[in-house]
C-alpha positions as CSV (number, residue, x, y, z in Angstrom):
1,M,-6.0,23.3,-0.6
2,T,-6.3,19.5,-0.2
3,V,-9.2,17.8,-2.1
4,L,-10.4,14.7,-0.6
5,L,-13.2,13.4,-2.9
6,S,-12.7,13.0,-6.7
7,Q,-15.5,14.2,-8.9
8,D,-16.6,10.6,-9.6
9,E,-16.9,9.7,-5.9
10,L,-20.3,9.6,-4.0
11,P,-21.2,13.0,-2.2
12,P,-20.6,13.4,1.5
13,Y,-24.2,12.6,2.4
14,E,-27.2,10.7,1.0
15,T,-30.6,12.6,0.8
16,F,-33.3,9.9,1.0
17,N,-36.9,10.5,0.4
18,P,-36.3,14.3,0.0
19,E,-40.0,15.0,-0.8
20,G,-41.2,13.4,2.4
21,A,-44.0,15.5,3.7
22,A,-44.0,14.5,7.4
23,P,-42.7,17.1,10.0
24,I,-39.9,14.7,10.9
25,L,-36.1,14.5,9.8
26,L,-34.2,11.2,10.2
27,I,-30.4,11.4,10.5
28,C,-27.9,8.5,10.4
29,D,-24.3,9.7,11.4
30,H,-22.7,6.3,10.9
31,A,-24.5,5.0,7.9
32,S,-21.6,4.0,5.6
33,R,-18.2,2.1,5.8
34,R,-17.1,3.9,2.6
35,I,-13.6,5.5,2.6
36,P,-12.5,8.0,-0.1
37,R,-10.1,6.6,-2.6
38,A,-7.3,9.0,-1.7
39,L,-7.1,7.6,1.8
40,R,-6.3,4.0,0.6
41,D,-8.7,2.3,3.0
42,L,-6.9,4.0,5.9
43,G,-4.6,0.9,5.8
44,L,-7.4,-1.4,6.7
45,D,-8.4,-4.7,5.2
46,E,-12.0,-5.5,4.2
47,R,-12.7,-7.5,7.4
48,E,-11.7,-4.5,9.5
49,R,-13.7,-1.9,7.5
50,S,-16.8,-4.1,7.8
51,R,-16.6,-4.3,11.5
52,H,-18.7,-1.9,13.8
53,I,-15.6,0.3,14.0
54,G,-16.2,1.4,10.5
55,W,-20.0,2.1,10.6
56,D,-23.3,1.3,12.6
57,I,-24.3,-1.9,11.1
58,G,-27.9,-2.0,9.9
59,A,-28.5,1.7,10.8
60,A,-28.8,2.8,7.4
61,D,-31.4,0.1,6.3
62,V,-33.4,1.0,9.5
63,T,-33.2,4.8,8.7
64,R,-34.4,4.3,5.0
65,H,-37.3,2.1,6.1
66,M,-38.4,4.4,8.7
67,A,-38.2,7.5,6.3
68,R,-40.4,5.6,3.8
69,Q,-43.0,4.5,6.3
70,L,-43.1,8.0,7.8
71,N,-43.1,9.7,4.6
72,A,-40.1,11.8,6.0
73,P,-36.8,12.9,4.6
74,A,-33.5,11.4,5.8
75,L,-30.1,12.4,5.7
76,L,-27.3,9.8,5.9
77,A,-23.5,10.3,6.3
78,G,-21.9,9.1,3.3
79,Y,-18.4,8.0,4.5
80,S,-16.9,5.9,7.4
81,R,-16.8,7.2,11.0
82,L,-13.1,6.1,10.8
83,V,-12.4,9.0,8.4
84,V,-14.3,11.6,10.5
85,D,-17.1,10.8,13.1
86,C,-19.9,13.1,12.4
87,N,-21.4,12.5,15.8
88,R,-18.3,14.1,17.6
89,H,-17.4,17.7,18.4
90,L,-14.4,19.2,16.6
91,H,-12.3,19.1,19.8
92,D,-13.1,15.5,20.5
93,A,-10.1,13.2,20.6
94,T,-12.3,10.4,18.9
95,L,-13.2,12.6,15.9
96,M,-10.6,10.9,13.8
97,R,-9.5,7.9,15.9
98,T,-6.0,6.4,15.7
99,V,-7.2,3.1,17.4
100,S,-10.7,1.8,17.6
101,D,-11.8,-1.2,19.6
102,G,-8.2,-2.4,19.4
103,T,-7.5,-1.9,15.9
104,P,-4.8,0.7,14.9
105,I,-6.0,2.9,12.2
106,A,-2.8,3.5,10.2
107,G,-4.3,6.1,8.0
108,N,-5.2,8.3,10.9
109,A,-1.7,8.4,12.3
110,D,0.2,11.5,12.1
111,L,-2.4,13.6,10.5
112,T,-1.4,17.2,9.8
113,P,-3.9,20.1,10.4
114,A,-4.4,20.3,6.6
115,D,-5.3,16.6,6.4
116,R,-7.9,17.0,9.3
117,Q,-9.3,20.1,7.7
118,A,-9.7,18.4,4.3
119,R,-11.9,15.6,6.0
120,L,-13.9,18.3,7.8
121,D,-14.4,20.4,4.7
122,A,-15.2,17.5,2.5
123,L,-17.4,15.2,4.8
124,Y,-18.2,16.6,8.2
125,H,-19.3,20.2,7.5
126,P,-21.5,19.4,4.4
127,Y,-23.4,16.7,6.3
128,H,-24.2,19.1,9.2
129,R,-24.9,22.0,7.0
130,A,-27.4,19.8,5.2
131,I,-29.2,18.9,8.4
132,A,-29.3,22.6,9.4
133,R,-30.6,23.6,6.1
134,R,-33.5,21.1,6.4
135,L,-34.3,22.1,10.0
136,D,-34.2,25.8,8.9
137,A,-36.6,25.1,6.1
138,F,-39.1,23.5,8.6
139,A,-38.7,26.6,10.8
140,A,-39.3,29.0,7.9
141,G,-42.6,27.3,7.4
142,G,-43.6,27.5,11.1
143,I,-42.9,23.8,11.8
144,A,-40.9,22.5,14.8
145,P,-40.1,18.9,13.4
146,T,-39.0,15.9,15.3
147,L,-35.5,14.7,14.8
148,L,-34.8,11.0,14.8
149,A,-31.1,9.9,15.1
150,I,-30.6,6.2,14.3
151,H,-27.6,4.4,15.5
152,S,-26.6,0.7,16.3
153,C,-24.5,-1.0,18.9
154,T,-22.5,-4.1,19.2
155,P,-24.1,-6.9,21.0
156,E,-21.3,-7.1,23.4
157,M,-18.4,-4.8,24.5
158,A,-15.3,-5.6,26.7
159,G,-16.5,-9.0,27.2
160,Q,-19.9,-7.8,28.5
161,F,-23.1,-9.0,26.7
162,R,-25.6,-6.2,26.1
163,P,-29.3,-7.6,26.6
164,W,-31.1,-4.5,25.3
165,H,-32.7,-4.9,22.0
166,I,-33.2,-1.2,21.5
167,G,-31.6,1.6,23.6
168,I,-33.3,5.0,24.1
169,C,-30.8,7.7,24.7
170,W,-31.9,10.9,26.2
171,D,-30.6,14.0,28.3
172,S,-33.2,16.3,29.6
173,D,-36.1,16.1,27.1
174,R,-38.4,13.1,27.4
175,R,-41.1,14.3,25.1
176,I,-40.4,11.4,22.7
177,A,-38.1,9.2,24.7
178,G,-40.5,8.8,27.6
179,P,-43.6,7.5,25.6
180,V,-41.4,5.3,23.3
181,M,-40.0,3.6,26.2
182,E,-43.3,3.1,27.8
183,A,-44.7,1.7,24.5
184,L,-41.7,-0.6,23.9
185,G,-41.9,-1.8,27.4
186,R,-45.3,-3.2,26.8
187,V,-44.1,-5.2,23.7
188,P,-43.5,-9.0,24.6
189,G,-39.9,-10.1,24.4
190,V,-38.4,-6.6,23.7
191,V,-35.8,-5.4,26.2
192,V,-35.5,-1.7,26.2
193,G,-32.4,0.2,27.6
194,D,-33.1,3.5,29.3
195,N,-29.9,5.3,28.6
196,Q,-28.4,1.9,28.0
197,P,-25.9,1.0,26.6
198,Y,-25.3,4.7,26.0
199,A,-26.9,7.9,27.3
200,L,-27.3,11.0,25.2
201,D,-24.2,13.0,26.3
202,R,-23.8,16.6,25.3
203,R,-20.0,16.3,25.9
204,E,-19.7,13.5,23.4
205,D,-22.6,13.4,21.0
206,Y,-22.8,16.2,18.6
207,S,-25.7,15.8,16.3
208,V,-28.7,15.6,18.5
209,P,-27.4,18.1,21.0
210,V,-26.6,20.7,18.3
211,H,-29.4,20.2,15.9
212,A,-32.2,19.3,18.3
213,L,-31.5,20.2,21.9
214,D,-30.1,23.6,21.0
215,R,-33.1,24.4,18.9
216,G,-35.6,23.0,21.6
217,L,-36.9,20.4,18.9
218,P,-38.4,17.0,20.0
219,H,-36.1,14.2,19.3
220,L,-35.1,10.6,19.9
221,Q,-31.6,9.1,19.6
222,V,-31.9,5.2,19.5
223,E,-29.4,2.3,19.4
224,F,-30.5,-1.0,17.8
225,R,-28.4,-3.9,18.6
226,Q,-26.5,-4.9,15.7
227,D,-27.0,-8.6,15.6
228,L,-30.8,-7.9,15.4
229,V,-30.5,-5.5,12.3
230,A,-27.6,-7.1,10.3
231,T,-29.7,-7.9,7.3
232,P,-32.2,-5.7,5.4
233,A,-35.1,-7.9,6.4
234,E,-34.2,-7.8,10.2
235,A,-33.6,-4.0,9.9
236,R,-37.1,-3.7,8.5
237,R,-38.6,-5.9,11.3
238,W,-36.9,-3.9,14.1
239,A,-37.7,-0.5,12.4
240,E,-41.4,-1.6,12.5
241,V,-41.0,-2.2,16.3
242,L,-39.8,1.3,16.8
243,L,-42.3,2.7,14.4
244,A,-45.2,1.1,16.3
245,A,-43.9,2.8,19.6
246,L,-43.5,6.3,18.1
247,P,-46.1,8.9,19.1
248,L,-45.9,10.3,15.7
249,P,-48.4,10.1,12.8
250,R,-47.4,8.6,9.5
251,S,-47.9,10.9,6.6
252,Q,-49.1,9.7,3.4
253,P,-47.0,10.4,0.3
254,S,-48.2,13.4,-1.7
């Protein structure tokens, strides 16, 4: 069996504020640009690994700040989306990309079935099992929690500028998305994307459809524009913008 992570490497996901008492779970699928040592940076230099292709810039800082303010637990994927994308279905061609935004990913070329399975076993499945366990624990206590999925997107793509500061992604359930868009729409200077630049898509997205939609849980998937959340201070500022719009109470730490 191929072992991807050495014992001295960080675990496949981060559990933040585990004692959070609010009936909320935050997740961040693309929180890190870390690559297991055995994969030798996938053949990429530091500049490429730091780009948006490697992670959702600013999303982890937003997630942690929101978890603190809401007194809620959060789970953050611990390794780069270029190793395995935790927000893709197992059959998706972009699960382990060979090219991302024009950059060839040499370390993903010619992967064997064993190579792919090692990544799933080490990183993908542990993260999703952790989410499922948290939600199962809520359910065992008779609680239907809200799932908040935090992402970030580039300020432009394919030469087109994206004017939206925050994009709200939804499919068929607007319990959270509707009130949030209404509240954000009243904030001066904030441009809100209604399923822009991305919609919540069951055929592409994995985490919210599987963990929230399939369980009937209230949820929100959000995209912050990366140039607005690129520093910890900026991430906190925009996290507060979203927090003020959420129709959720903030639980005091116990």
